[in-house]
Residue frames as a rotation matrix with the C-alpha (Angstrom) as fourth column:
GLN 1
0.504 -0.859 -0.094 -36.51
0.556 0.239 0.796 58.74
-0.661 -0.453 0.598 -52.65
VAL 2
0.703 -0.283 -0.652 -34.06
-0.512 -0.838 -0.189 61.29
-0.493 0.467 -0.734 -54.00
GLN 3
0.578 -0.522 0.628 -31.90
0.705 0.706 -0.062 60.20
-0.411 0.478 0.776 -56.90
LEU 4
0.468 -0.551 -0.690 -28.76
-0.479 -0.815 0.326 61.94
-0.742 0.178 -0.646 -58.09
VAL 5
0.629 -0.275 0.727 -27.39
0.668 0.670 -0.324 61.14
-0.398 0.689 0.605 -61.55
GLU 6
0.293 -0.641 -0.710 -24.11
-0.346 -0.763 0.546 62.72
-0.891 0.086 -0.445 -62.61
SER 7
0.619 -0.135 0.774 -22.76
0.703 0.535 -0.469 62.72
-0.350 0.834 0.426 -66.15
GLY 8
0.986 -0.165 0.038 -20.29
-0.113 -0.809 -0.576 64.47
0.126 0.564 -0.816 -68.42
GLY 9
0.433 -0.881 0.192 -16.95
-0.415 -0.006 0.910 63.16
-0.800 -0.474 -0.368 -67.20
GLY 10
0.977 -0.165 0.132 -14.22
0.201 0.542 -0.816 61.80
0.063 0.824 0.563 -69.39
LEU 11
0.161 -0.986 -0.036 -10.61
0.846 0.119 0.520 62.00
-0.508 -0.114 0.854 -70.41
VAL 12
0.949 0.141 0.281 -9.34
0.266 -0.834 -0.483 65.49
0.166 0.533 -0.829 -71.26
GLN 13
0.073 -0.990 0.120 -5.89
0.803 -0.013 -0.596 66.90
0.591 0.140 0.794 -71.86
PRO 14
-0.212 -0.246 -0.946 -4.43
0.830 -0.556 -0.042 69.52
-0.515 -0.794 0.322 -69.50
GLY 15
-0.901 -0.086 -0.426 -5.87
-0.056 -0.949 0.309 72.93
-0.431 0.302 0.850 -70.30
GLY 16
-0.770 0.638 0.012 -9.04
0.204 0.228 0.952 71.44
0.604 0.736 -0.306 -71.67
SER 17
-0.636 0.653 0.411 -12.64
-0.771 -0.522 -0.364 71.81
-0.023 -0.548 0.836 -70.55
LEU 18
-0.766 0.548 -0.335 -15.53
0.455 0.831 0.319 69.62
0.453 0.092 -0.887 -69.47
ARG 19
-0.472 0.708 0.525 -19.08
-0.789 -0.605 0.107 70.29
0.393 -0.364 0.844 -68.41
LEU 20
-0.943 0.178 -0.282 -20.60
0.286 0.866 -0.409 68.05
0.171 -0.466 -0.868 -65.78
SER 21
-0.325 0.907 0.267 -24.32
-0.643 -0.419 0.641 67.74
0.694 0.036 0.720 -65.18
CYS 22
-0.986 0.146 -0.080 -26.35
0.155 0.638 -0.754 66.39
-0.059 -0.756 -0.652 -62.29
VAL 23
-0.307 0.950 0.059 -30.05
-0.339 -0.167 0.926 65.60
0.889 0.264 0.374 -62.45
VAL 24
-0.980 0.033 0.197 -31.88
-0.190 0.163 -0.968 65.56
-0.064 -0.986 -0.154 -59.15
SER 25
-0.300 0.922 -0.244 -35.21
-0.290 0.155 0.945 63.76
0.909 0.354 0.220 -58.84
GLY 26
0.040 0.476 -0.879 -37.51
0.630 0.670 0.392 63.03
0.775 -0.569 -0.273 -55.96
SER 27
-0.295 -0.127 -0.947 -37.07
0.894 -0.385 -0.227 66.22
-0.336 -0.914 0.227 -53.92
ASP 28
0.889 0.456 0.034 -38.08
0.449 -0.857 -0.253 69.87
-0.086 0.240 -0.967 -53.87
PHE 29
0.183 -0.942 0.282 -34.85
0.935 0.078 -0.345 70.86
0.303 0.327 0.895 -55.49
ARG 30
0.169 -0.114 0.979 -35.32
0.165 -0.976 -0.142 74.58
0.972 0.185 -0.147 -54.84
LEU 31
0.964 0.247 0.103 -35.14
-0.063 -0.163 0.985 74.09
0.260 -0.955 -0.141 -51.08
TYR 32
0.703 -0.711 -0.023 -31.49
0.524 0.495 0.693 73.06
-0.481 -0.500 0.720 -51.16
THR 33
0.414 -0.791 -0.451 -28.11
-0.840 -0.522 0.146 74.61
-0.351 0.319 -0.881 -51.69
MET 34
0.981 -0.069 0.182 -26.41
0.134 0.919 -0.371 72.21
-0.142 0.389 0.910 -54.06
GLY 35
0.377 -0.916 -0.141 -22.80
-0.725 -0.386 0.570 71.40
-0.576 -0.113 -0.809 -54.45
TRP 36
0.744 -0.347 -0.571 -20.19
-0.257 0.640 -0.724 69.53
0.617 0.685 0.387 -56.43
TYR 37
0.607 -0.583 0.540 -17.82
-0.518 0.225 0.825 67.31
-0.603 -0.781 -0.165 -54.59
ARG 38
0.551 -0.440 -0.709 -14.82
-0.553 0.443 -0.705 65.40
0.624 0.781 0.001 -55.79
GLN 39
0.716 -0.345 0.606 -12.83
-0.382 0.533 0.755 62.43
-0.584 -0.772 0.250 -54.56
ALA 40
0.241 -0.736 -0.633 -9.37
-0.888 0.095 -0.450 61.68
0.391 0.670 -0.631 -55.86
PRO 41
0.505 -0.044 -0.862 -7.98
0.045 0.999 -0.025 58.18
0.862 -0.026 0.506 -55.52
GLY 42
-0.138 -0.584 -0.800 -7.02
0.794 0.418 -0.442 57.49
0.593 -0.696 0.405 -51.93
LYS 43
-0.965 -0.197 0.175 -8.36
0.082 -0.856 -0.510 60.80
0.251 -0.477 0.842 -50.64
GLN 44
-0.511 0.816 -0.269 -11.48
0.523 0.047 -0.851 62.04
-0.682 -0.576 -0.451 -48.92
ARG 45
-0.085 0.612 0.786 -14.44
0.938 -0.217 0.270 63.50
0.336 0.760 -0.556 -50.73
ASP 46
-0.686 -0.264 -0.678 -14.31
0.516 -0.833 -0.198 67.29
-0.513 -0.486 0.708 -50.69
LEU 47
0.553 0.833 0.011 -16.89
0.690 -0.451 -0.566 69.96
-0.467 0.320 -0.824 -51.47
ILE 48
-0.536 -0.820 0.204 -15.41
0.779 -0.386 0.494 72.18
-0.326 0.423 0.845 -54.21
ALA 49
-0.940 0.260 0.221 -18.32
-0.112 -0.848 0.518 74.38
0.322 0.462 0.827 -55.29
ARG 50
-0.511 0.833 -0.212 -21.79
0.777 0.343 -0.527 75.24
-0.366 -0.434 -0.823 -54.13
VAL 51
-0.852 0.347 0.391 -24.75
-0.023 -0.772 0.635 77.30
0.523 0.533 0.666 -55.35
THR 52
-0.774 0.633 -0.011 -27.71
-0.026 -0.050 -0.998 78.48
-0.633 -0.772 0.055 -53.37
SER 53
-0.108 0.840 0.532 -31.25
0.846 0.359 -0.395 78.30
-0.523 0.407 -0.749 -54.57
SER 54
0.780 0.409 -0.473 -31.00
0.184 -0.873 -0.451 81.96
-0.598 0.265 -0.757 -55.59
GLY 55
0.847 -0.433 0.308 -27.76
0.380 0.088 -0.921 81.44
0.372 0.897 0.239 -57.48
ILE 56
0.652 -0.682 0.330 -25.12
-0.758 -0.595 0.267 82.64
0.014 -0.425 -0.905 -55.04
THR 57
0.770 -0.402 -0.496 -21.96
0.105 0.846 -0.522 80.66
0.630 0.350 0.694 -55.60
ASN 58
0.611 -0.647 0.456 -18.92
-0.728 -0.234 0.644 79.70
-0.310 -0.726 -0.614 -53.53
TYR 59
0.763 -0.384 -0.520 -15.77
-0.176 0.651 -0.739 77.90
0.622 0.655 0.429 -54.56
ASP 60
0.776 -0.622 -0.104 -12.94
0.408 0.369 0.835 76.07
-0.481 -0.690 0.541 -52.93
GLU 61
0.407 -0.646 -0.646 -9.60
-0.452 -0.757 0.472 77.77
-0.794 0.100 -0.600 -53.56
PRO 62
-0.492 -0.728 0.478 -8.08
0.083 0.507 0.858 75.12
-0.867 0.461 -0.189 -55.91
VAL 63
-0.332 0.451 0.829 -10.92
0.920 0.347 0.180 75.56
-0.207 0.822 -0.530 -58.44
LYS 64
0.375 0.502 -0.779 -11.68
0.404 -0.845 -0.350 79.27
-0.835 -0.183 -0.520 -58.03
GLY 65
0.035 -0.319 -0.947 -11.50
-0.625 -0.747 0.228 81.12
-0.780 0.584 -0.226 -61.34
ARG 66
-0.869 -0.386 -0.311 -11.51
-0.483 0.523 0.702 77.89
-0.108 0.760 -0.641 -63.36
PHE 67
-0.766 0.638 -0.078 -14.76
0.620 0.766 0.172 76.19
0.169 0.084 -0.982 -62.46
THR 68
-0.764 0.619 0.182 -18.30
-0.618 -0.783 0.071 77.62
0.186 -0.058 0.981 -62.62
ILE 69
-0.833 0.553 0.004 -21.27
0.510 0.772 -0.380 76.07
-0.213 -0.314 -0.925 -60.88
SER 70
-0.746 0.661 -0.082 -24.82
-0.650 -0.694 0.310 76.78
0.148 0.284 0.947 -62.01
ARG 71
-0.780 0.552 0.296 -28.30
0.309 0.750 -0.585 75.44
-0.544 -0.365 -0.755 -61.52
ASP 72
-0.712 0.700 -0.056 -31.63
-0.364 -0.299 0.882 75.29
0.601 0.648 0.467 -63.30
ASN 73
-0.789 0.422 0.447 -34.38
-0.407 0.186 -0.894 75.12
-0.461 -0.887 0.025 -60.69
ALA 74
0.169 0.894 -0.415 -37.05
-0.943 0.025 -0.331 74.44
-0.286 0.447 0.848 -63.33
LYS 75
0.417 -0.078 -0.905 -35.19
-0.582 0.742 -0.333 71.37
0.698 0.666 0.264 -64.56
SER 76
0.891 -0.120 0.439 -33.72
-0.364 0.391 0.845 70.29
-0.273 -0.913 0.304 -61.18
THR 77
0.685 -0.724 0.080 -30.23
0.637 0.542 -0.548 70.21
0.354 0.427 0.832 -62.56
VAL 78
0.748 -0.600 -0.284 -26.84
-0.204 -0.614 0.762 71.42
-0.632 -0.512 -0.582 -61.40
ALA 79
0.855 -0.488 0.172 -23.92
0.324 0.245 -0.914 71.94
0.404 0.838 0.368 -63.78
LEU 80
0.536 -0.783 -0.316 -20.19
0.084 -0.323 0.943 72.38
-0.840 -0.532 -0.107 -63.31
GLN 81
0.946 -0.312 0.093 -18.26
0.040 -0.172 -0.984 74.00
0.323 0.934 -0.151 -66.11
MET 82
0.601 -0.798 -0.040 -14.61
0.271 0.156 0.950 73.10
-0.752 -0.582 0.310 -65.70
ASN 83
0.937 -0.342 0.078 -11.98
-0.067 -0.391 -0.918 75.05
0.344 0.854 -0.389 -67.65
SER 84
0.184 -0.962 0.202 -8.15
-0.774 -0.268 -0.574 75.03
0.607 -0.050 -0.793 -67.64
LEU 85
0.956 0.291 0.039 -8.17
-0.259 0.776 0.575 71.50
0.137 -0.560 0.817 -66.28
LYS 86
0.003 -0.981 0.196 -5.08
-0.964 -0.055 -0.261 70.22
0.267 -0.188 -0.945 -64.50
PRO 87
-0.355 -0.187 -0.916 -3.85
-0.104 0.982 -0.160 66.69
0.929 0.039 -0.368 -63.66
GLU 88
-0.996 -0.047 -0.073 -4.70
0.066 0.122 -0.990 67.39
0.055 -0.991 -0.119 -59.99
ASP 89
-0.349 0.937 0.009 -8.38
-0.923 -0.342 -0.175 67.74
-0.161 -0.069 0.985 -61.02
THR 90
-0.446 0.143 -0.884 -8.44
-0.341 0.886 0.315 64.00
0.828 0.441 -0.347 -61.75
ALA 91
-0.886 0.269 0.377 -11.16
-0.329 0.208 -0.921 62.59
-0.326 -0.941 -0.096 -59.50
ALA 92
-0.509 0.859 0.057 -14.65
0.787 0.437 0.435 61.18
0.349 0.266 -0.898 -59.30
TYR 93
-0.945 0.219 0.244 -17.16
-0.255 -0.959 -0.126 64.04
0.206 -0.181 0.962 -59.20
PHE 94
-0.474 0.811 -0.342 -20.44
0.858 0.512 0.025 63.93
0.195 -0.282 -0.939 -57.33
CYS 95
-0.514 0.409 0.754 -23.30
-0.304 -0.909 0.286 66.30
0.802 -0.082 0.591 -56.66
ASN 96
-0.249 0.496 -0.832 -25.26
0.886 0.464 0.012 66.53
0.391 -0.734 -0.555 -53.45
SER 97
0.826 0.488 0.282 -26.76
0.300 -0.805 0.513 69.11
0.477 -0.339 -0.811 -51.16
ALA 98
-0.250 -0.968 -0.011 -24.24
0.695 -0.172 -0.698 71.40
0.674 -0.182 0.716 -49.49
PRO 99
-0.104 -0.994 -0.039 -22.55
-0.906 0.111 -0.407 71.98
0.409 -0.006 -0.912 -47.22
ALA 100
-0.415 0.040 0.909 -24.16
-0.552 0.783 -0.286 68.95
-0.723 -0.621 -0.303 -45.62
SER 101
-0.719 0.128 -0.683 -24.75
-0.577 0.439 0.689 66.08
0.389 0.889 -0.241 -48.03
VAL 102
-0.394 0.664 0.635 -28.20
-0.735 0.187 -0.652 64.87
-0.552 -0.724 0.414 -47.05
PHE 103
0.624 0.648 -0.437 -29.01
-0.777 0.456 -0.435 62.72
-0.083 0.611 0.787 -50.02
ASN 104
0.541 -0.451 0.710 -27.74
0.243 0.892 0.382 59.24
-0.805 -0.034 0.592 -50.85
TRP 105
-0.240 -0.758 -0.607 -24.74
-0.476 -0.453 0.754 59.57
-0.846 0.470 -0.252 -53.13
GLY 106
0.853 0.402 -0.333 -25.02
-0.471 0.314 -0.825 58.90
-0.227 0.860 0.457 -56.82
LYS 107
0.754 -0.574 0.318 -22.44
0.613 0.789 -0.030 56.93
-0.234 0.218 0.948 -58.81
GLY 108
0.243 -0.677 -0.694 -20.51
-0.097 -0.729 0.677 60.06
-0.965 -0.097 -0.243 -59.76
THR 109
0.982 -0.062 0.177 -18.70
0.182 0.086 -0.980 60.77
0.046 0.994 0.095 -62.98
LEU 110
0.404 -0.911 -0.076 -15.01
0.652 0.230 0.722 60.26
-0.641 -0.342 0.687 -63.53
VAL 111
0.970 -0.228 -0.087 -12.75
-0.232 -0.750 -0.619 63.03
0.076 0.621 -0.780 -64.80
THR 112
0.501 -0.852 0.151 -9.23
0.664 0.490 0.564 62.13
-0.555 -0.182 0.812 -65.85
VAL 113
0.930 -0.349 -0.114 -6.60
-0.357 -0.787 -0.504 64.72
0.086 0.509 -0.856 -66.77
PRO 114
0.737 -0.669 -0.101 -3.32
0.669 0.742 -0.039 62.97
0.101 -0.039 0.994 -67.57
ALA 115
0.544 -0.629 -0.555 0.00
0.110 -0.602 0.791 64.43
-0.832 -0.492 -0.258 -66.52
């Protein structure tokens, strides 16, 4: 059974940075395009960044130029470097395959950027 474990969230002031990490176990990680999703309170979960097995990336417009997704196929990990954080980035962040999330969701990691 595939397990997703996200970490690295926290409280950060506007303009600050955080690096999120996701460890994927129980699957052939290299077969999947992976993504980071986020869910703000009272809103749907949205895909914000994805990276193919070969390293091609794609970003949703609100995070383009500020966030960088990367992966390590040898370690089965996906990272999200978040810079220039804004209050509107406050959300729970999750990783999963993309654009279709085929794995059971992990618990996510909470990012809070106060206004």
